[in-house]
C-alpha positions in Angstrom: 83.8 42.7 56.7 82.6 45.5 55.4 79.1 45.1 58.3 82.0 44.4 60.3 84.0 47.9 59.7 81.1 49.7 58.9 79.5 47.7 63.0 83.0 48.5 63.9 83.0 52.7 63.5 79.5 53.1 64.2 80.5 51.2 68.2 83.2 53.7 68.3 81.3 57.0 67.8 78.3 55.9 70.3 81.9 55.7 72.8 82.8 59.6 71.5 78.7 60.5 71.7 79.0 59.2 75.1 81.6 60.4 76.4 81.5 64.0 74.8 77.8 64.0 76.8 79.5 62.7 79.9 82.1 65.9 79.0 79.3 68.2 78.8 77.4 67.0 81.9 79.9 67.7 84.2 80.9 71.4 83.0 79.6 74.0 84.8 79.0 77.9 84.9 81.7 78.3 87.0 84.1 76.4 84.5 86.0 80.1 83.1 86.5 81.1 86.2 89.4 83.3 87.3 91.4 80.5 89.9 92.0 83.5 92.2 88.3 84.1 92.0 86.7 80.8 92.8 87.0 81.3 96.5 84.2 84.4 96.0 81.8 81.7 94.3 78.6 80.1 96.3 79.0 76.1 95.4 75.0 76.6 94.3 76.4 77.8 91.0 78.3 74.4 90.3 75.3 72.6 89.8 74.6 74.9 87.1 75.6 73.9 82.9 77.6 76.6 81.4 74.7 79.4 80.0 74.0 79.9 76.6 76.7 81.7 74.8 73.5 83.7 73.0 72.6 84.9 76.2 76.1 86.5 76.7 75.6 88.0 73.5 72.1 89.7 74.3 73.6 90.5 77.5 76.3 92.2 76.1 74.3 94.0 73.3 71.9 95.4 75.8 74.3 96.7 78.3 76.3 98.8 75.0 72.1 100.0 74.0 71.7 101.1 77.4 74.7 102.3 78.0 74.9 104.9 75.0 71.2 106.4 75.9 72.0 106.8 79.7 75.3 108.6 79.4 73.8 111.2 76.1 71.1 111.6 78.1 72.2 112.0 81.2 75.5 114.2 79.8 72.6 116.6 78.4 70.3 116.5 81.3 73.3 117.9 83.1 75.5 120.4 80.6 72.0 121.8 79.9 70.7 122.4 83.7 74.7 123.6 84.5 74.5 126.4 81.9 71.0 127.5 81.8 70.1 130.4 84.2 66.8 130.0 85.1 67.5 126.2 85.8 70.0 126.7 88.4 67.7 126.7 91.5 67.9 124.2 94.8 65.3 121.9 93.4 66.8 121.3 89.9 70.3 120.8 92.0 68.9 117.0 92.9 67.6 117.0 89.2 71.4 117.2 88.7 72.5 114.9 91.3 70.3 111.9 89.6 71.7 112.9 86.2 75.2 112.7 88.0 74.9 109.8 90.1 72.9 107.7 87.1 75.8 108.9 84.4 78.7 107.8 86.5 76.9 104.0 87.0 76.3 103.5 82.7 79.7 105.3 82.2 82.0 102.9 85.1 79.8 100.0 85.4 78.6 99.5 81.5 82.5 99.2 79.8 83.4 96.0 82.3 80.3 94.2 81.5 80.2 94.4 78.6 84.1 92.9 78.5 82.9 90.1 80.9 80.1 89.0 78.8 82.8 89.1 75.6 84.8 86.9 77.7 81.9 85.1 79.7 83.0 85.2 83.4 84.7 88.0 85.5 87.9 88.5 84.6 88.9 91.8 86.2 90.0 89.7 89.7 88.9 89.5 93.2 89.7 93.4 94.1 88.0 95.1 91.1 84.9 92.9 91.9 84.2 94.4 95.0 85.3 97.9 93.7 82.9 97.2 91.1 79.9 95.6 93.4 80.5 98.7 95.3 80.2 101.1 92.5 77.4 99.9 91.3 75.3 99.7 95.4 76.1 103.4 95.5 75.4 105.0 92.7 71.9 102.8 92.9 71.2 103.9 96.2 71.7 107.5 95.4 69.7 107.5 92.7 67.3 106.3 94.9 67.3 108.1 97.7 67.3 111.2 95.0 64.5 110.3 93.4 63.0 109.8 96.8 64.4 113.5 97.7 62.5 115.6 94.9 59.5 113.7 95.6 59.6 114.9 99.2 60.8 118.7 97.2 57.8 118.3 95.2 55.3 117.8 98.7 56.9 121.0 99.9 56.2 123.1 97.4 52.8 121.6 96.3 50.7 120.1 99.4 52.2 122.9 102.0 52.5 125.6 99.4 52.9 129.1 101.0 53.6 127.7 104.3 56.3 125.8 103.8 59.8 126.7 103.8 61.6 127.3 100.5 64.9 124.7 99.8 68.4 127.1 99.6 70.7 126.4 97.6 72.8 125.3 100.7 69.5 122.6 102.0 70.0 121.5 98.4 73.8 120.7 98.9 73.7 119.8 102.5 70.8 117.3 101.2 72.9 115.7 98.3 75.8 115.7 100.6 73.9 113.1 102.8 72.6 111.4 100.5 75.8 110.0 98.9 77.4 110.1 102.6 74.8 107.6 103.8 74.9 105.6 100.6 78.5 105.3 100.8 78.4 104.1 104.5 75.9 101.5 103.2 77.5 100.0 100.2 81.0 99.8 101.7 79.8 97.9 104.8 80.0 94.4 102.8 84.2 95.8 102.2 84.3 96.0 106.3 82.7 92.6 106.4 79.2 92.5 107.0 77.7 90.8 104.1 80.7 90.4 100.8 80.9 91.6 97.4 80.6 87.9 95.1 80.1 87.7 91.2 76.8 86.9 90.7 75.3 83.8 88.7 75.8 84.9 85.5 79.8 85.3 86.3 79.6 88.3 84.6 79.1 91.0 87.1 79.3 90.9 91.3 77.7 92.2 94.1 76.4 91.4 97.4 76.5 87.5 98.7 72.7 86.6 99.6 73.6 82.8 98.7 75.7 83.2 102.6 73.6 80.8 104.8 75.1 82.9 108.3 72.8 85.2 109.3 74.6 87.7 110.0 75.6 88.0 106.1 72.1 87.8 105.8 71.1 90.4 108.3 72.6 93.0 105.8 70.2 91.9 102.6 67.3 92.5 105.1 68.4 95.9 106.2 69.3 97.2 103.0 66.6 96.5 101.5 63.9 98.2 104.1 66.5 101.5 104.4 67.0 101.1 100.2 64.0 99.7 98.6 60.9 99.5 101.0 61.5 103.2 103.3 62.3 105.0 99.8 59.4 103.1 97.4 56.8 104.2 100.9 58.0 107.7 101.0 57.7 108.1 97.3 54.2 107.2 97.1 53.2 109.1 100.3 54.5 111.9 98.7 52.5 111.9 95.8 49.2 110.6 97.7 49.3 113.6 99.2 50.3 116.2 96.2 47.6 114.1 93.6 45.0 114.9 97.0 46.3 118.5 97.3 46.3 119.0 93.4 42.8 117.9 93.0 41.5 119.7 95.6 43.0 123.1 94.3 41.2 122.3 90.5 38.0 121.4 92.2 38.5 124.5 94.5 38.8 126.8 91.2 35.8 124.7 89.2 33.3 126.0 91.8 35.2 129.5 91.7 34.6 130.2 88.1 30.8 128.3 88.8 30.4 131.1 91.2 31.3 134.1 88.6 29.5 132.0 86.1 32.4 131.4 83.6 33.5 128.0 82.1 36.6 128.2 83.8 39.3 129.9 84.6 41.9 129.0 82.8 41.4 129.1 78.6 43.8 126.2 78.5 41.5 124.3 80.3 39.5 123.2 77.5 42.8 122.0 75.3 44.5 120.3 78.1 44.2 116.9 80.5 42.8 118.7 83.8 46.3 119.3 86.2 45.7 116.6 88.8 45.2 113.9 85.8 48.2 115.2 84.7 50.2 114.9 88.0 49.1 111.3 88.5 50.2 110.4 85.6 53.6 111.3 86.4 53.2 109.5 89.5 52.1 106.8 88.3 55.1 106.6 86.1 57.5 107.5 88.4 56.9 105.2 90.7 55.9 102.1 87.7 59.3 102.6 86.9 61.3 102.6 90.1 59.7 99.6 91.2 60.1 98.0 87.8 63.9 98.9 87.6 64.7 97.8 91.6 61.9 95.2 92.1 64.0 92.0 90.0 67.3 92.7 92.3 64.7 92.6 96.0 63.0 89.7 94.3 66.4 87.5 93.8 68.5 88.9 96.6 65.3 87.6 99.0 64.9 84.1 97.0 68.1 83.6 98.0 68.3 84.6 101.8 65.0 82.9 102.3 65.5 80.1 99.8 61.7 80.7 99.1 62.7 80.1 95.0 66.1 78.4 92.8 68.1 81.1 91.6 69.3 79.9 87.8 72.6 82.1 86.2 70.0 83.6 83.8 67.8 84.6 86.6 70.3 87.4 87.7 70.5 89.2 84.4 67.2 90.5 84.7 68.8 92.4 88.0 71.1 93.7 86.4 69.9 94.6 83.5 66.1 96.5 84.7 68.2 98.1 88.0 71.0 100.1 84.8 68.0 100.5 82.2 67.1 103.1 85.9 69.4 105.2 84.4 68.2 105.8 80.9 65.1 106.7 81.6 65.5 108.8 84.4 66.6 111.7 82.6 63.5 111.2 80.3 61.1 111.5 83.5 63.4 113.8 85.9 64.6 115.8 82.5 62.5 116.0 79.5 59.4 116.5 81.4 60.4 119.8 82.7 59.6 122.8 79.5 62.2 124.9 80.5 64.4 122.2 80.5 62.8 121.1 77.3 63.0 125.0 76.0 66.6 124.8 76.7 67.4 121.6 75.3 65.1 123.0 71.5 67.2 126.8 71.9 70.6 124.5 71.8 69.5 121.3 69.9 66.9 123.0 67.4 67.1 119.1 65.6 65.8 117.7 69.4 62.6 119.5 68.3 61.6 119.7 72.4 60.0 122.5 72.4 57.3 123.4 74.9 53.5 124.0 73.7 52.6 127.7 74.2 50.1 127.1 77.2 52.8 125.3 79.2 53.0 127.8 82.3 54.7 124.9 84.5 56.1 121.5 85.1 54.4 118.7 87.0 57.6 116.5 86.7 59.1 119.4 88.8 56.9 120.1 91.3 55.9 123.2 89.5 52.1 122.7 88.2 50.3 124.9 86.9 47.9 124.7 89.5 50.3 125.7 92.1 52.0 128.2 89.7 50.8 130.7 92.8 53.2 128.6 95.5 55.8 127.6 93.4 56.5 130.1 90.1 59.4 128.4 88.3 
C-alpha cells in the first residue's frame, strides 16, 4: 500500500513537471509586453523564450555606470569649455556640441532604459517608444556628424595650413545648426511613415524596424546607414589619412633642416617625446577605432534584419544599445581631456583630478593644434 502511494505521488509529480515544462516552452520574450504595444512587435520575436533576468540586471547596471560617467564627463567638458576664455574658439564649439549631444543622449535615454530593465519590458507605451527612439537616433546622428566636422576642421588647419580659410564663430554655429537640422530630418522620417520605431528584441528599448519585409521600410535602413555610418566614417578616415601624411612630411622636413644646420633637432623636446606624427597617428587610430566599435554593432544588427543574413536573438540586440551609449563616455576623454588647455583649466578648477599638461606640451594633437603645426594654427 505504501508502495502504491509512493508510485501515485511520483506519477503526480511527473505530470506536474510535464505541465510546467510545457508552460515554460510556451513562454516568449513578448509575454510581458503591454497590450497596447503588441501591434508594434514583429512576429520574429515570438519564437524566443524570455531572456534570463540576469541579462536585464546586467543591462541596467551597465547603463547606470555608463550614464553616471558620461553625464559627469560631458558636463565637465561643457562647463570648462564655456567658462574658460582661451577655450572659447570656433573649433572648440564643435567639441562643446559633441559634449552636449552625448550629455543629452545619456541624460534622456539612460533613465527609461534602466526602469525598463527593472521591469524586463517597455513600460512607457507606444508614443514614448517613438519619442525615445527618435531622440536616441537624433543624438547619435548629431554626435557622428559632429565628430566628422571636427575631423574636417583639423584637416583644414593642418593639411591646408595658412592657405585655409579659418573657421569663424558664425561658421561654427552654422555647421552646428546644419548638423542638428539634417540629423532631425533623418530621425523624424520614421514617425512620418518612412519605416517606423518599434521595440527591439530585448523589449527594453525602441529603435527602427529592421525586420519589416516591406522594401520601402528597408530602403530607410539602407539610406540611413549610408548617410549616418558609411559616409561619415569614410570622411573621418579621409581626413586623418591626409592629416598624418601632412604632419609626417612636416616632421621629415624639419629633420632635414636640422641635419643641414648640424643640430640634433630643432625641438628640445624631441628626445623626450614621441614624434608628432606618431602621436597624431595614435589619436587618429583611437578616434576611428572607437567610432567603429560604437556604431558597428547597430549596423550589423540592422543589416542582418534587412538582408536576413543571420538570426537575431533578443540578447544580441542588447549590444547595439550598450556600445552606442558607451560612445558618449569616451568622447569627452578623446576630444576633451586630450586637449592640453582643457586639462590645464580642469586642473585649475579641480586640482584633485591631476590633469595638468606636461610643461613641454605646446599644442593638442586631438584638437588640431599640433606642435608641428603651431605656426599654422596657434592655440
